[in-house]
Phi, psi and omega in degrees: 000133184279145178284161181302325180295318179293321178298319178295320178296319180298316180297319179295318183291321180297328179288343183244014181289335182272008182282347180091358178291139181293148179262173173245037183293326181295333179288341180279359181275005176225146179201134180285161177186172177296322174229132183253136176254132176274152180224136178240116185225145179279076182287336179213180178225143183276153176287144181298316183295325180297320180284324183291328182260011183288123181240352180236153180282059176249160183286133175293159179270125180265103187266322183279145182260139177244109181295324180297319179300318178296317180296323178294323177295320178292329176295321177294318180297319179296318180296318179297317180294322177299315181296320179294333181269355180271153179255350182259348180237118183053053180296134179085354179248157181233127176271146172241174179214153178220105190253136183229160179269132175266344181061014182060026181228131179302323182294329178281322183292341183289328182295308177296331178296320176294323178296321181297325184272358175295152180297146181307136180061030179214168176255359190249150172259115181287148179257113180231155170284331183229121183257023182297320182262011183282129180247100181285178184296321180240157181271327181204165182238134174257118180116187357280187187272333187249155180292325181299319179285322183295327178297322181286307184288331182297318178291325181294309179290331180296331179296321180269002182054042175269124180300137178228123182241110180271148180252007181205346183281113184249005184303135182299328181302329183289351178279352182284109182294330180294325183268324183233076187290339184247015185266133175225165177206149178259024171233151177292164175294150177302335180300321179297316178298321180287326173299317178298319179296319179296319178292327176298316178297319179295319182299322181267003178073025180267103180243011181228092191230166171252147181230121180236145178220155178289149183278065175211180182301320181300309182290318181294316179295317179297318180295321178295318179295318181294323179300318179293318179295318181297318181296323181284345183246012177074024177259126182262134177264104183288322181222140182220139181194168179250136178265120182290148174292146185294108175223154182294136177054044180291126181287346183271351183298326179297326178295320178294319177300319180296315180297316181297320178292324176296317177297319182294325183272346182268181179275005179291127180244357184231134179232124171269120181244102180255089190214162173288166184296321182291321178293320178296322178298316180295320181295313182289331176299316178291319181299319181290317180293329180272357178055048178287157184294157182288144179225173167266122182254119174265111191267149169274163184297336185294326182242356183297324181250012183286125177293336177296323180272316184296329181270006181292128180300133179088004181297336180295346183266358184280340179126214181262133180243121177235148178191166182253134176237141179297138177263124177234183178283150177281130176263088188293334182275354188291319181300315179293326179294318179296318179299319180294318179296320178293323179293316178296325179294341179267359182265114181301323181295316179296320181294321180294317179294323180295319180296320179290323185287328185256028178293153177109341175263092193292133177266352178290345177263309185268344182075180177291129188293324183207082181301325182293335183293340182273005183230034183246168173234172179298328180295329181294333186244357186297330183293334184256014183297331182253027181298142187292334182279353178298317179293327180297321176295313181302315181292326180298319179295317181294328178296318179292319180297319180292320178296320178293320176303318179289321181294323179277354181057046181285155174236185180293337182271340180158182180247132180296149181284128179201177179296150179303143179287133176273158179304319182292331175288322176296322182299323180300329182271355181267340179294129179056034182284138172251129183216168183240139178205127177059031180085000178254150174255119183241160181211134173280128176277187185297339179262004179083015180258161173245150177263117180222156180281159175243145170259137174273119185253147176234134174285124177239122184269115174229016181184196180291336179239134183289153173262151180263117179250139176284127178231011179170184178205163178220119177228042189103329174235141184268133173232131183234132173266080189302321181300340181278349184277128176256114181274161181279354181289158185296323181259014180059030176271145179299128178297150178251125180231084181220142177287322180227155179295158176293134177290148179280175180301135178081013177241146176241166185266132171251106189294138174235133183086207186260348183255134180289346180273354177254115190202166168255150179267126183242133179289140171283128181284167178301137183094000177220168183205164176268117185284317179215158182299340182267004183293142175259353179213150179287146178262128181284143177288156174293166184295339180268009184231167176213164176207149174280180176295148178055051181256155176247008178202168177249152181243151180289132179287139175269140180292135183239127175204177181284098185276158182295330185271002181288150182303319181297320180291320179298319178295318179293328178291326173297318178295323176297316179298320179295312182296313181294324178296317179294321179298315181293323178294315179296318179298320178296317179294318181295322179291320181294323181252036187297337180264001183283154178304324182297313181292322178295322179292334180275358178121351179065233179302328178296326178295318177295320177298320178297321177293322176299318178297320177297322176298320178294324176299317178299316182294329182295338180292343179289351177279347186274318178287164179093170181292126181297147174224163180303319181294318179298315182298322181288328187272344189299305186289311179299320184292338180263321186273331178294314174297325179295325175297318178300319179293314182291330178294329175291325179290323181295329176294315178294322179296320179295321179295316180295318179297319180294319181292327186266333188247344183253159175301155186301318183295320177291320182296318180295320181294318181289324179296323178297321178293320184286347179253357182258202180300333179299332179297316179294329177295320177298316179299317181296317179298317179298318181289328177294319177299314180296320179296322179295317178297319179296318179297317177298319179298318182285330182276313185282318183227065183293134174295149184228155176278123178234153176245114180264115184270351188244347185290320181254144186293324186237359185231162175256117184278121176253121183208167176271119183267128175277119186278335180217114179286336177294312178295326177296321178292325178294329176298326178278347188296319181299312180296319179295322178295314178299317180294321180293316178296321178297319179295318179296323182288345185238347187293319185263003181283132178260134180280150178271149180298137177079006178243156176284130182277093180288331183292327184297316180299318179293320180300311181290328177297317179290325175299318177300320179298311183294319180299319181296309187279333173293323176289330183295322186298304180293327179293320179293326182286335187252345184280158177299150184300323183295337182262358181298319175301324178293323178297317179294321176300312181297321180296316180295316182292319178294324176299315179298314181294323178297316178296317179298313184294325184273331188243309190272319185294322175300322178293320177298323179298317180295322179296324185268316188263330181229065180295340181293340178275353183280071182235158178298322182298321185282326185254322186258350179066047183248027178283171183294331184274005184293314181294320180295319180296320180293319180294318179300322179293325179290320179297315180300323180292323179294320180298324181291323180290323179292000000 
């Protein structure tokens, strides 16, 4: 807090700052102390012509004044004075400072750097093999502000292991400990800023951009880092180039003109410009004079707040300017401190006392540190009082003070007396240092960087110079307040900067040309999907999944089989009920009339057995619907064909009897009929069924059907079915029944019925025809129908076969039993009338007569 006398002096001096009298502000840039800190600040800028025509190793003349550089120097001075007035940090010790102008040129910055490394109380740098005990003029260096200068001074100070804390150099290269072992900075690495810029482009969907950098270490390194970040995030750099620093007759200027014209003629609407302020000034000067179209400019920190760029006439016409600035603590006392320093600089008494007190720092070597600083007013520097790098300078001083406090092992009561700390000893205490500045707690990481948040700034034009408005922040994650952004477009719509339109849902990109952002959109076909918007190819679904066309996900396949509730199964179940009902009705009638001539003529007990077999055939169809299982698959064919064999074997006995009665002599026919009606008949049935059982057993053992799940046959379902492993063996299972039916048909087809007798052969003939028609139709139908419907085809074939046999053989007999019982006589069915023998004999005599 200033005393009343100083406040009165400040007020008096401020009233006389505009009189034109020279100040002694440049004399305030040096101060003695127990430990002196060096400072490198861009207090001025050199003329281009002076550097271009320089032929001797003399210092260039810095003619232009930089108000920001002066304010940063005053921020360092304020921090040193605060520390000297504190009792808890370096108690009993006094820090000094020695601040120099870099002129924003490496060649200028080398002279004060050599002065810093001069031996204490000397102008010379001693040459030693071992500098362990060497005590240079300053203990540490604050600055410089730019990466280009820091690369030069960093290697120089690194040789002597002198700590150097920059307040503005963000180049990623400076994080390399092997190359810059003593370099620290109170700003994040440029990589953090470029990561934020890349996320900004992603947030707004800008993947087709131009990237320009200044033709220096800062710009080249930044452009290289951004190119790698862009490639990893799917951002395509349509045009890339370096902006030359402003020099007379620069041969590279034509290249920038070419790049700008390419950007202007293409669909690129966003340009990342990672350049120094002077390079950005040259670029925008050409862009404005050429009246290039407006773009969105993503600025680097180096030129976003530069008054050289912001004050360029016509800058309001370049478009929208966005950029990230480091967020630091507000130095509320700084404005008053600057006013006080300017006021004191206008007081002759203070200047005279200052000159006497700071004698010994010779100006005959370094010259006046900042001649322009003695000719300014408060108005000249008021615009930069809240510059974001002011806090970085302030924090840099506090980091060195805290490291020195630790190196000296100071306590709240004081610092123990010991030999002066050497720069390399101070450096040991700066690694991973935690310190406090402006109410914030900061820490140097292993690379000498600090982690700090960034504010997203937008240029808003409300006068000749734009104002910086906060529209977002970045602290590892990007947050944007989009409604606050004013775009340069006529309707304030966000510009679109894409080579190709965004693909719709379920489409992937087919890249054309050399850039991944230029592509055609291709639909994902059924069975594949787009996994993420950045995919270049569709991802196929797993075998248990399916997807429609243009899908973004896969769906679980539902199991598909012949279910009980399907319409086809319901219809077949009605047919099953009809067939089984008719079989049971016929069986009931045959049992009731088992002693009647009709039933005896139909086979008697064998006829009932055949009906039971038909009933079993009907019941076997119930194994086909429902989810297949191994047991079902094994039982389907034997359970249906073995009973059918039993039924057909009874028919073959009747066919043989009919054939014998009609075609053989009476004596042979009676003898054969007796065999076919006795126990031998059952033996024939048993043998036929044993043959069929053997074939079925061979079929099940050698080629057992298995349950398989087909994931590809149906588009959205998984088909579960019983797979036949051998169609030849499957055909052999049918061979026994087909042979029996064929022999039965041959035995009855040519038999002629006698007048007045029941034609038993006709029923068998038509029954066998029904069998053949059913199974001959079954073969092509089974081969061509969908697999899921094959069980239904087999069900239908079995039921139709049963119904055909019933309709041709059993139902006519049932009709006679119920409707015409008077015909149920031995003469009509069994042929046992008196004229039977005579008719057969007459037929034999007639045949003999014909032969004779």
